[in-house]
N, C-alpha and C positions, 0 to 999 in steps of 0.2 A: 436490461442492465449487465453492464460487463462485470465479469468476475472480480477484476481489480477494484472496481466501484463497489462492488458488495463486500469485499474483503475490507475496503476502506470505512465503508458506512457500518458493517455488521460485527467487524473484528477489530480493526485498528482504532476507529473512532470511539466505540464503547471502551476499549482499553485505556485510550488517551482521556477520556472524559472520566472515567473510573479513577484513573491516575490522578488527573488533575484536582478531583474531588478529594482524593486522600491526601494529596499533597496540600491542598488548600485547608482541610481539615486538620491535618498534622501541623502545618504551618500556624493555623489558628491556635490549636492546642499547644505547639510549641511555643507560640508568641505569649499565651496566657501563662505557660509554665515558665518560661524565661524571665517573663516579668515578674512572676511571683518569686523566681530565685532572685532577680534582680533587686526586688524589694526587699527580700530576707537578707540578702547580701548587705545591702544598703542600711538596713537596720542593725544587723550584726556589726558592721562597720562601726556605726555609731555608739553601740552597746560596748564593742571592744575597746574604743577609745575613752568612753565613760569608765568602763572597768579599770583600765590602766590608769587613767587619772586618779579614779577613785582609790586604787591600791596605792598610789603615791601619797594621796591625801591622807589616807589611814595610816600609812607608814609615818607621815610626819606628825599626824596627831599622836599616834601611839608613843613615838619618840619623845614629842613634847610631853605628854602625860606621865610617861614613866620617869621622865627625867625631873619634872615637876614634883612627883612623889619622892623622888631621892631628894631632891632640894629642900623638899619640907622636912625630910628627917635631918638634913643637915643645916636646918635653917639657924642662922646666926653664925656659921661658920662659912665666911664670906670666901676666904681662898680656898678652901675645899670644893665649894660650889663652883668656883671659877675653874678648878682643876677638873671636876666632874664634867662640866659642859664641854670643856676642850677635850677630853679624852673621847666623849661620846661624837664629838664633831669630826673628831680623827678617824673613828670608825665608820662613819657615813659620809663620804666625801661628795654624796650627791647634793648635799646641802652646802650652800655658800656661806652660811653663818649661823650663828646661835647665841642667845643671849639669856641673861639671868638678872632679874632687878627686884629690888624690893621697894615697898612703899616707904613714904618718907619717915626714917627713923622707926622702921618696922621692927628692928632687933635692938634698937638703942645703941646702936655703934656708929652711928653717922658722924658723931664728933670725933672719936678715936679715929675714924677713917680718913677724914679731912686732915686731923693732925699729923697723921702718917704721910699724906700726900705732901703737906707742906715740908715736913722734914727732908722728904726725898727732893722737893725742888730745891730746898736751901742747902742740900748737901749734908744734912745730918743723919743720925741714924733714925731709921724709921720708927722706932719705938721710944724715942725721945719724948720725955713728957707724957708718956702713955699713948703714945700713936701706934697704930697696927697698920700692917701692910695688907689691906684687903684684897687686893689684886696679885701679891706675891711677885712683884716686878723683877725680884731677883731670877725667877724662873721663866716668867712670862713676857714675850716681847711685846712692847707698844711702840707706835710712831708719834703718839700724841703727847705734847708736853705736859709736866705737872700742872702748869697753870690752867691748861684747857681742861684737865682731868677735874681740876678744883672748881673751875667755873661751872662744867656741864653737870658735876655731880651735887651741885646747889648745897654745898655744905657737908659733903661726905656720903651723900646718898649711894647706896649700892646700885651701879648701873654697868655691869660687865657685859662687853660684845665681842664675841670672836668672829672674825671674817678672813675669807680666804680669797678675797677680790682679786689679789695680785699673785696668788699661787701658794702662798704660805700663810698660816694662822697668825693672825695679828690681833692684839687686844685693844679694843678701842672703848670710849665712853658710849653708853647707850643713850639715844635721844628720843624726845617725843613720848615719853611714857605718859605724860599726863593728857595728851592729846590723841595719840595713836590707837588704832582698833586693836593691835595686839597686846596693849595695856589697858587704856581707858576702856576700850569696847568690851574687853574680857572683864573687867571690873563689875562694869554695869550689868553684862550678862549674868555674871555670878550672883550679884546682889538681886537680881530681879527673880532668883530662884530657878533659872532654867536648868533642866536637868543635865544638859550637855556641858560638861566641865572643861571645855576648850572652845577655841574659836580659829577659823580660817579667815585671814584678813582679804581685804579687796586688794587688788594689785595697785602697787605704788612705786614711785621712784624713791629709792634709800640714797640719802646724801647725794642727790643729783648724779647718781653714778649707775645704779643697778635698778632694773625693773624686777620687782619681787613681789611674792605673797609669803606670809608667815603663818606657821602653825603655832598657836600659842595655848600653854596650860596653866591654870593658876597655882600659886604656892599658899597652901593654908597652914596656919599654925594656930594650934588651939581653936579650931573652926572659924578661924577670921582670915579674911583674904588678906594676904602680906606681900604679894608680889607675883611675878609671872616667869616662866621659861618659854622662850620661842626659838624656833628653828626656821631659817629662811630658805626659800627655794627661788633660784632665778627663773624668771619667765621663759628665758630661752630654752630652757631644758625642757620644759612643757611644750613649747612649741616644736622641739625637735622630736619630742615623743609622739605629738599628733602628726608631724610630717611622715614619721616612720611607719605608721598604720594606715595612713591614708592610702586609699586605693584608686579612687576616682580621679582621673587626670585633670578633668575640668571642674571637680568639685571643690567646694569651699567649707571649711570647718570652722566654727566659731566656739569659743569657750567663753561662757558669760558667767560673771560672778552673781552673788546671790543679791547684790544690789544693782544688778542690770548693766555692769560695765564688762567690757570685752577684755578678758585675761589675754588671750591670744587669738590671732586669725590667720589662718594659712594664705589667704588672699593678700594681705597686707600687714607685716608686723607693726607699722606704724599706727595702728588703730588700737594699741593697748592702752587701757585705762578709759577709752572712750565710752559714753553713755550710748546704749543701742537706740535711744530717742534721737540722737543726732548724728545717726549713721545715714549718709546721703551719697549718692553716685551722680556722676555728671552724665552727659549725653552719650559718653563713648563706655559707660559702664564702671569708670574708675571711682574710687572712693575719694571723695573731696574733704579736705581739713579747711576750707576757706572759711567757715563759720567758727572755728575754734581757736582756742588759746592755751597755752601750757602755763599751768599753775601749780607749783611745787610738785613737778613731775606727772601730773594728770591733765588730760584733755578736757576742758570744759567749755560750753557755749560762750562765744563772746558776743555780746548783743550788739556792740558796735559793727562787728564784721558782718553780723547777720542783717544790720540795716544797710551796709553797703552792697550786699549780694542779693540778688533776685532769688529767693528761695524756691519759687514756684518752678524755675528751671531745672531744678535738681529731682532726681528719681528717688523713690523711697521703697523700692521693692524689698531690699535687704532689710531695712529698717522694719517694715510690716511683717515679713516672715520671721525674723528674730524676735519681735515682740510677741507674735502669736505663739511660737514655739516656747518662749520664756514662760509666759502667763500659764500655758498649758503644764510645763514641766513643774512650775511652782504648785500648780493645783494637785499635781500628783504626790505632794507631801502630806495633803489631807485625804486624798482619795486612792485607796490601794488598787491594785491591778489595773490601773488606766492605760487605755490601749497606748502601745508603743509603735504603731504602724507608721507607714509612709503617708504623710499628706501632701497634697498638690497645692501650688501657688501659682496664680496666672498673674503676670505682670500686666496692669491694665494699660500702661503706656507702650509696651513693646509687645504684648501680646505672647510673651515668651513664658513657657510652663517650666516650673521648678518642682523638684521633689525635695521634701523637706523632712528629716528625721531628727529627733531631739531625744535626750535622755538626761535624766538627772543624776548629778555626781554627789555621793555623801562619802564622807563629810564635807562640809562646806556649802552644800546646797547650790553647787556651780551647775550649770546648764550647758551640755555639749550640744551644738546645733549643726547638723550636717546638711548642706545644700549643694544640689547638683542640678544641671540642665536635664530635664526629662528628654531631650533630642540626643544628648550624649548616652544617656542610658539605653534608650531604644535603639539607637544606631547600631549597635551590636546585634540586638535582636532582629532588626530589620536586614542586617547583613546575613544572618542565619536563614531568614526567610527567602532573601535573595538567592542564597546558595541553593536552598531547596527548588525554588523554581527554576535556577540554572540547570540543577539536575534534571528537573523536568524537561526544560529544553533540550538537554543532551540526549534525553531518552526519546523525545520526538524526533530529534535529528537522526538517533540510531534507526527509529521506525521508517523514517523516510529513506533513509540509505538502504534498509533491508527491502523496503518496497521497490526501490530503484533497481536494487541487484537481483530482483525476482521478475524484472521486466520480461527477459527471455522466456521464464516460465509462463507468464501471462500470455506472450505472444504466441506460445506453441498451444497453449488451451484454447486461445481465440482461433487458431488455424484449424485446431481439432473441432471447435464448435462449428465454425464456418463450413467445413467439409461435412460435417454431420447433417447441417441444415441444408447444404445442397443435395447430399445424397436423399434426404427425407422427402424432397420434392422431386427426386427423379433426376437430379441433373449430376452427371458423373464426369463433367468438363471441369476436372480440377487440376491445380497444379501445387505441388508442395515444395519446400526447400530441399533440394537434393543434398545440399551441404550440412544439413542439420544432423549433428552427431551428438547432442545431449543425450545422457544415460539417465535422467533423472525420470520420475513417473510421467510427467507432462510430455517429455520427449519420446518415451516409449509409447505413451498413448497416441501421439500424432504420428508415430511411425506405423503403430498398429492400424489406427484408422485409414491411414492413407493405403496400407497393404490391403487391408479389407476391401476398401472402396475400389482398388484396382481390380481385386478377384471378382467383385460383385460386377463391375462394369464389364469385366471380360465375360461373365456369365451371360449378363443381360445383352451383350453384344451378339452372343452366339444364339440366345433365344430369338433375338431379333431377325437374325439371318435365316434361322428355322421358320420364324414366321412368314418372313417373304417366301420360302419355299412353299410352304403350306398354301400360302396365297395364291402361288403360281399353280400348285396342283389343284387348287379348288378352280382356278380359272379354266386349266385344261379340262377338268371334268365337266365344267360348265360348257365349254365348247363341244368336247366329243358327246356329251349328253344331248346338246342341241342338234348335232349332226345325226345322233342315233334317232331323236324324235322325228326329224325331218324324213330320214328314210323309212321310219315306220309309217309316217302318215302316207307316204309315196306307195309303200307296200299294200297298205290298206285300199288305197285307191286302186290298185292293180288287182287286188283280191276282188273287189267289187265289180272291177271291170271283167274279170274273169267269170264271176258269178252271173254277170249279167249276160256275158257270151254263152255260158253253159245253159241258161235259161233259154237264150235264143235257139241254141242247139237242140235243147230238148223239144221246143216248140217245132223248129225244122224237122226234127226226127218224126214227131207226131204227123207233120204235115206229109213226110216223106211215106210214112206209113199209110196214110190216106190217098197221098198223091204219088203213088210210085211212077206214074207215068211222067212226072216232072222231074224225076230223079237225075236224069242225066243234065238237064239244064242247071240244076241246083248243085250238082256234084262239084262242078269248078268252083262255085261260089263257096260251097263248104270247104274245099281244099284250101281256097285262099284264107278263109277265116281261121282255119285250122293252123295254118302258116303263121297267120298274125297271133295267135294265142300262143303258139309255141314260142314266137319272138318275145311276147310280153312275158311270158312265164320265164323265160330264160334271163330276161331283164330283171324280174323278180329275184331270180335265183343269185344274179350278179348283187342286187341290192342286199339280199340276206347275208351273202359273203362279206360285204362290205361292213355291214351292221354287227356281223359275228367279230371280224377283226377289230371293230370300234369297241365292242363289249370286252374283247380280250386286252385292249389298250386301256380301257377304264379299269378292269381287273388290276393290270400291272400298276396303273397310277395309284389305286387304292392300296395296293401292296406297299408302294414306296411311301405313300403317306403313313400307312401304319408303321413302318420302319422308323420314319422320322418322329412319328409320335412317341414311339418307344425311346427314340433319343432324347426328346423333350423331357419324357419321363425321367430319363437318366440324370438329365441336367436337373431337373427339379430335386431329385434326391441328393445331388451334389449341393445344390442351394440350401435344402433342408439341413444338410450336414454342416454347411458354413454357417447357418443360422443358429444351429445348435452349439457350434464351437464359439460364435460370437457371444451367444448367451452366457456360455460357460466363462468366457473372458471378462463378460460384464459382473458376473457373480464373483470372480476372483478379484476384480477390480473394486468392488464394492467391500470386499472382506480386507484388502489392502488399505483402503481409504479408511475404514473403521479403526484398523490398527494405528493408521497415521494420526487418529486424533482430529483436534481442531485444524491440523495442516492439511488434512486429506479431505475437508468438506467439499472443496471446489471439485476436487477428482471424484468423489462419490456422485456429485451431480452428473458429471460426464459420463460416469460408469452408468447411471441410472437411464440416462438419454440413449447410451448404446444398447442398453438391455431393452428399452422400449423399442428402437430401431430392430433389433434382433426379433422382438415379438412380432412387429409389423411384417418383417420379411418372412417369418415363419408363416403368419396369416396369409401373406401374398402367395408363398409357396403351396399352402393349402388349397387357395383358390385355383392356382395354375394346375394344381394335381387334379382337382375336380374337373376343370375344363379338359384337360390331357385324356382322362377316363373317359369323359363324354365323347371326345373326339375318337378315341381308340375304339369305343364301342360303336360309334356311328360308321367309323371306316370298316370295322369287322363285319358289321351288318350289310354295309354296302358290298363289300366283297363277296359275301355269301350269296347275296341277292344277285350280283352279277353273274357268279357261277352258275346260279340256277338259270338265270336269264340266258346265259349264253348256251346252256344245254337245251333249254326250250328252242332256240334259234337253230342249233344244230338240228334237232328234231324235225322243226318246221323245213329246215333245207333239204332234209331226206324225203319228206313228203312232196316237197315241190319238185324234187329231182323225179320222184316217181310220176308226178303229174306231167312232167316235160316227157317222159317216156311214152305216157298214155297218149298225150297229145301228138308226140311224133308218129305213135302208132296209128292214131287217128288220121293224122294227114296222109299217112301211107296208104291207109284204106280209101281214103277220099279220092287219092290220086288212081287208084286202082278201081274205084266203083263203076267205071264204064264196062269193063270186060267181066264185071261180076255182077250184073244187074240180076242176073237170074238167082243169085244167091241173096237178093237185097232183102227179101221179106224176113229170111231167119236171121241175117245179119242186122237189120234195122232193130229188131227186138234185143239182140245181144248189145247193140249199140246204145240203145235206150237204158239197158240195164247198166252198161259202162258209165253212161252219161249221169245216172242217178247216183252211181257210186261216186263218180267224180264230184257230183254236186255235194254229197255229203262230205267227201274228203275237203272240198273248198270251204265248207261250212265249218269243218273242223279247224282248218287253217285260219278262217276268220276269228274262231273262238281263241285259237292260240295266239293270235294277233292281239286280241283283246286282252288277253292275259298278260302278253308281253308288255301292253301299254300300261297295266296296272304296274307291273314291275318296274317299268320306266318311270312312272310316276312315284313310286317308292325310292326309287334311284334318286329322283330329283328332289323328294324331300330330304333324303341323306345328304345330297349335295348342298341343299340349302342350310341345313344344320352345320355342315361342315365349313360352308362359308360364313355363317353366322359366328361359330368358334373361332375361325381364322380372324374375322373383324374384330371380336372382342379381344383376342390375343394381340392382335396388332394395336388396338386401342389402348391396351395395358403397356405395352411395350414401347409405344409412343411416349408415354410419359417420362421415359428414361433417357437422358440425353448423354449419348456415349461417343460423340464425335468429339474427341479431345486429343490434346497433345500431353496430357498427364501420364502418370507411371502406369504402365501395363504389368 
């Protein structure tokens, strides 16, 4: 497996997988956390809206109650009560109107008030005939005629209403006291014994002009309900308040009254006063008013319109959501600490999911319902997750770019591994990029491996050449040894022939002793044989000379071999030194790789491989040293044996020389035997003695030749050992392929 693949599989891929797992985990946790934050924010938005509306309602109720208390104190002082309401309304411009009204003749002043109104109508003094100016028209502006005041007051009932609908405070008659919630509803609530001495009305259209709600508080006199004070709020201000705190762009906020009617809705202002039971949307999600009609400023269901339209085609998602939220919030009046979290609602018709949050507004028991599409809320969360994974993609891109940028380093490491692999199998035919100039660890490693390979190649080449020289020397020794063995065999034959001749000569001498009379005839024959013996011994002397020279040549060859073996030993020492340096280089490389940490893991692997190669080289050097020592020992033994053998040959040569002299002398005597017959008897005895001595000498020569044969056999054994060692060396060297065009 390539180092790049290992880095990808064992480093980059685990990092990427871990980072992906971390990103996925973080994204999931972020999703949960952001969702929880979104829910909390959504609930907080609803609570904030509820709190602001509640604050406004509380202010309206408090203002109404405090004014009603003052009006109770001023009960019967109609003009003062009108001025009181006007002053308070001036101080609180957020209210569009305020009213104060009594029950019919509650203070027994209705007649006087009516009389005063008629006096003003008729142009009389207001106090004529006991009339009173209950509204202080001399100080307070009104746009209503006195006839209308008389008609609406129904005989002088106190019904003062201040309005700023057109920008300035104007006094008008208060209407609907016997039927409207601000008065009739308040009276009913008070008489029922409800502890809350106020009422927040349902939204309604006042005088077909302004959609509003009222905060009404009772006026008591002597413990009896005598009237009310009410402050009016324009629903448009509540709508503006809700819109100001709304944060969800696609969300919708509904404010529902205690009777289930919409006070305001951010999605459509035209829905005000609509009962949530009649809240329908068309197929495009728009609210429809096709089934409704306007009655006294309120939207109510029109059965005729319902009959004309197919109700089944309308969607009811908002109706169902608001009803559920409304009922739940109403229950919170009786159940404390009711969960105010986010609920989800799935539209069965569109399969769209909504988040719904609701909160009860006190006073008034209104319900704030906040609705938003889940897709809108989660879109920001999904965007955050997408950004996380986009960052992961950028990280992966950076990893890939880094991997691509390291391709040169991977290539150099691959080259180093290829060179090491070739060298490990003995192949030194390598080529490296001569233009490689990288100075990083991989570049230096490639350069060092190439340089080391070149040196080892040169060393192996020299060993190979030396091996060839040893092989040639072994062949020469083998040739010389063969020649020497052949000459020795021939010399043995000649010695045997001489021995046979001497035996024959001794027999002849015996016969001559017995047959002296036949000496003359045999003398010539003896002389001839003596000459033959002389010639053969001369040939033997020549053969011994050749053998002596061959032995000297063998000694010189062995000396040459000894020198070359010493050269091999020197080269082996060089290799051992290179191996030690390589091992040291590997150790240093391992240390540097350890310092490099995870980035040097691959370099550490290469360093270990170089160390292993150095150990193999050291092992091979030890084997070569052993072989060289064996060769050196064998050569030294061969040289010693050859020197000894040469000395023996020289000794044998001297003996043969003496033998030649003796035979020459014998030949001379045999040639002169004729004139010396008379001295034959004594001479024959001397001759027999000399022949006996010669036979002993020849026997000694034979023994020497046998000893020489033994020496030759030892030399042959040494030659075979040298040849075997040379063969092993050649076999070892042949594993190295150094015929290359690579760097030397």
